[in-house]
VOKOLPA-716750 format. One record per residue (C-alpha): residue number from 1; x, y, z. Coordinates in steps of 0.02 Angstrom, whole numbers. Last residue first. Example, Ala and Ser with C-alpha at 12.3 -4.5 7.8 and 13.67 -1.06 7.14 Angstrom:
+-----+--------+--------+--------+
| seq |      x |      y |      z |
+-----+--------+--------+--------+
|   2 |    684 |    -53 |    357 |
|   1 |    615 |   -225 |    390 |
+-----+--------+--------+--------+
end
This chain:
+-----+--------+--------+--------+
| seq |      x |      y |      z |
+-----+--------+--------+--------+
| 178 |   1476 |    220 |   -544 |
| 177 |   1608 |    125 |   -443 |
| 176 |   1587 |    245 |   -297 |
| 175 |   1398 |    238 |   -317 |
| 174 |   1398 |     50 |   -297 |
| 173 |   1527 |     57 |   -158 |
| 172 |   1421 |    173 |    -52 |
| 171 |   1264 |     74 |    -93 |
| 170 |   1348 |    -86 |    -30 |
| 169 |   1353 |    -32 |    153 |
| 168 |   1165 |     -4 |    156 |
| 167 |   1141 |   -170 |     66 |
| 166 |   1243 |   -261 |    198 |
| 165 |   1153 |   -179 |    345 |
| 164 |    982 |   -208 |    264 |
| 163 |   1022 |   -391 |    230 |
| 162 |   1085 |   -410 |    408 |
| 161 |    925 |   -341 |    483 |
| 160 |    821 |   -448 |    365 |
| 159 |    907 |   -606 |    429 |
| 158 |    876 |   -555 |    609 |
| 157 |    696 |   -511 |    569 |
| 156 |    668 |   -683 |    491 |
| 155 |    742 |   -771 |    643 |
| 154 |    648 |   -664 |    768 |
| 153 |    478 |   -688 |    684 |
| 152 |    391 |   -530 |    743 |
| 151 |    283 |   -476 |    598 |
| 150 |    174 |   -343 |    677 |
| 149 |    126 |   -228 |    534 |
| 148 |    255 |    -94 |    573 |
| 147 |    392 |   -222 |    602 |
| 146 |    362 |   -305 |    434 |
| 145 |    348 |   -135 |    350 |
| 144 |    513 |    -81 |    428 |
| 143 |    598 |   -237 |    358 |
| 142 |    515 |   -226 |    187 |
| 141 |    550 |    -39 |    168 |
| 140 |    733 |    -64 |    212 |
| 139 |    743 |   -212 |     92 |
| 138 |    664 |   -106 |    -46 |
| 137 |    777 |     43 |    -19 |
| 136 |    936 |    -61 |     -6 |
| 135 |    894 |   -161 |   -163 |
| 134 |    851 |      0 |   -255 |
| 133 |   1018 |     75 |   -204 |
| 132 |   1110 |    -79 |   -267 |
| 131 |   1014 |    -75 |   -431 |
| 130 |   1045 |    113 |   -447 |
| 129 |   1233 |    113 |   -418 |
| 128 |   1292 |     18 |   -572 |
| 127 |   1169 |     75 |   -705 |
| 126 |   1151 |    249 |   -632 |
| 125 |   1306 |    326 |   -712 |
| 124 |   1261 |    247 |   -879 |
| 123 |   1084 |    316 |   -860 |
| 122 |   1157 |    490 |   -832 |
| 121 |   1263 |    477 |   -989 |
| 120 |   1112 |    417 |  -1091 |
| 119 |    999 |    557 |  -1028 |
| 118 |    878 |    510 |   -891 |
| 117 |    693 |    474 |   -912 |
| 116 |    683 |    288 |   -873 |
| 115 |    826 |    278 |   -749 |
| 114 |    777 |    442 |   -666 |
| 113 |    597 |    383 |   -648 |
| 112 |    659 |    219 |   -570 |
| 111 |    764 |    318 |   -446 |
| 110 |    619 |    435 |   -403 |
| 109 |    499 |    288 |   -377 |
| 108 |    624 |    202 |   -263 |
| 107 |    642 |    365 |   -166 |
| 106 |    454 |    364 |   -136 |
| 105 |    466 |    184 |    -74 |
| 104 |    609 |    228 |     42 |
| 103 |    520 |    383 |    106 |
| 102 |    355 |    297 |    145 |
| 101 |    430 |    141 |    225 |
| 100 |    551 |    245 |    329 |
|  99 |    412 |    362 |    382 |
|  98 |    301 |    215 |    431 |
|  97 |    441 |    148 |    540 |
|  96 |    469 |    320 |    618 |
|  95 |    283 |    344 |    651 |
|  94 |    274 |    171 |    732 |
|  93 |    424 |    210 |    844 |
|  92 |    344 |    377 |    889 |
|  91 |    183 |    289 |    939 |
|  90 |    287 |    176 |   1050 |
|  89 |    359 |    329 |   1138 |
|  88 |    184 |    400 |   1160 |
|  87 |    125 |    238 |   1242 |
|  86 |    283 |    232 |   1352 |
|  85 |    277 |    411 |   1415 |
|  84 |    428 |    443 |   1525 |
|  83 |    485 |    625 |   1534 |
|  82 |    663 |    681 |   1502 |
|  81 |    751 |    516 |   1469 |
|  80 |    924 |    539 |   1393 |
|  79 |   1008 |    419 |   1516 |
|  78 |    901 |    275 |   1454 |
|  77 |    944 |    122 |   1557 |
|  76 |   1052 |    -12 |   1479 |
|  75 |    978 |   -150 |   1370 |
|  74 |    970 |   -320 |   1452 |
|  73 |   1078 |   -450 |   1366 |
|  72 |   1159 |   -443 |   1196 |
|  71 |   1069 |   -282 |   1155 |
|  70 |   1058 |   -227 |    975 |
|  69 |   1103 |    -84 |    861 |
|  68 |   1116 |    -82 |    670 |
|  67 |    946 |   -130 |    602 |
|  66 |    842 |     -8 |    699 |
|  65 |    718 |    -23 |    843 |
|  64 |    846 |    -45 |    981 |
|  63 |    768 |    -53 |   1154 |
|  62 |    803 |    110 |   1241 |
|  61 |    715 |     94 |   1407 |
|  60 |    620 |    234 |   1493 |
|  59 |    558 |    298 |   1324 |
|  58 |    514 |    483 |   1315 |
|  57 |    675 |    572 |   1260 |
|  56 |    736 |    432 |   1145 |
|  55 |    563 |    418 |   1067 |
|  54 |    558 |    607 |   1036 |
|  53 |    727 |    596 |    949 |
|  52 |    665 |    449 |    845 |
|  51 |    504 |    542 |    802 |
|  50 |    606 |    692 |    740 |
|  49 |    728 |    590 |    635 |
|  48 |    607 |    474 |    545 |
|  47 |    444 |    563 |    503 |
|  46 |    496 |    746 |    499 |
|  45 |    673 |    719 |    433 |
|  44 |    612 |    590 |    308 |
|  43 |    472 |    706 |    250 |
|  42 |    602 |    841 |    216 |
|  41 |    711 |    723 |    114 |
|  40 |    562 |    659 |     15 |
|  39 |    505 |    838 |    -19 |
|  38 |    678 |    892 |    -75 |
|  37 |    694 |    742 |   -192 |
|  36 |    521 |    771 |   -264 |
|  35 |    558 |    958 |   -292 |
|  34 |    709 |    926 |   -397 |
|  33 |    897 |    931 |   -384 |
|  32 |    941 |    879 |   -207 |
|  31 |   1125 |    904 |   -241 |
|  30 |   1279 |    790 |   -252 |
|  29 |   1263 |    780 |   -441 |
|  28 |   1259 |    590 |   -465 |
|  27 |   1175 |    549 |   -344 |
|  26 |   1083 |    669 |   -229 |
|  25 |    935 |    559 |   -180 |
|  24 |   1038 |    401 |   -152 |
|  23 |   1172 |    488 |    -50 |
|  22 |   1040 |    583 |     48 |
|  21 |    950 |    421 |     92 |
|  20 |   1113 |    347 |    156 |
|  19 |   1152 |    504 |    257 |
|  18 |    974 |    506 |    323 |
|  17 |    980 |    323 |    375 |
|  16 |   1148 |    349 |    461 |
|  15 |   1076 |    499 |    553 |
|  14 |    922 |    398 |    601 |
|  13 |   1039 |    267 |    677 |
|  12 |   1152 |    393 |    765 |
|  11 |   1034 |    415 |    913 |
|  10 |   1049 |    230 |    950 |
|   9 |   1237 |    245 |    966 |
|   8 |   1220 |    399 |   1077 |
|   7 |   1103 |    302 |   1190 |
|   6 |   1223 |    155 |   1200 |
|   5 |   1367 |    271 |   1237 |
|   4 |   1272 |    353 |   1379 |
|   3 |   1205 |    189 |   1450 |
|   2 |   1377 |    104 |   1453 |
|   1 |   1344 |    -83 |   1435 |
+-----+--------+--------+--------+
end
């Protein structure tokens, strides 16, 4: 119910996405090794983080658009509002959703490429974490794609939200075990 805390919580969602994406892109070395990984990471910053910040600064009401946050009753007022522009704010939500779909699908391609072309030790490292990461990436892309293209079945979206949350949590353990 605290508008400041709620706004801060919503602002952390793209950070959590970026940390999860970074974990997947940098495994097993801890570095963005190749050009594709660096491009994907940069595109994610430009199409997920930046539009979300702009949305927070231009939307009079912060209605959660991610899979973590939600309002039990009416969402609190936006205390981070600088200049209200509802159409522009909604455009930023669409850009962010498209960015998530694009970057998660591109990361899926990178992971599959690594599995196919990796050395035997690297493939062994990937065999545990990669399927969990791929599940997270594909469920995240599916959920954001559904929202982007206007699927608004509340029951289905609620189920997808929880699948994304669970798969996001599981990637940490998958890579830890790997």
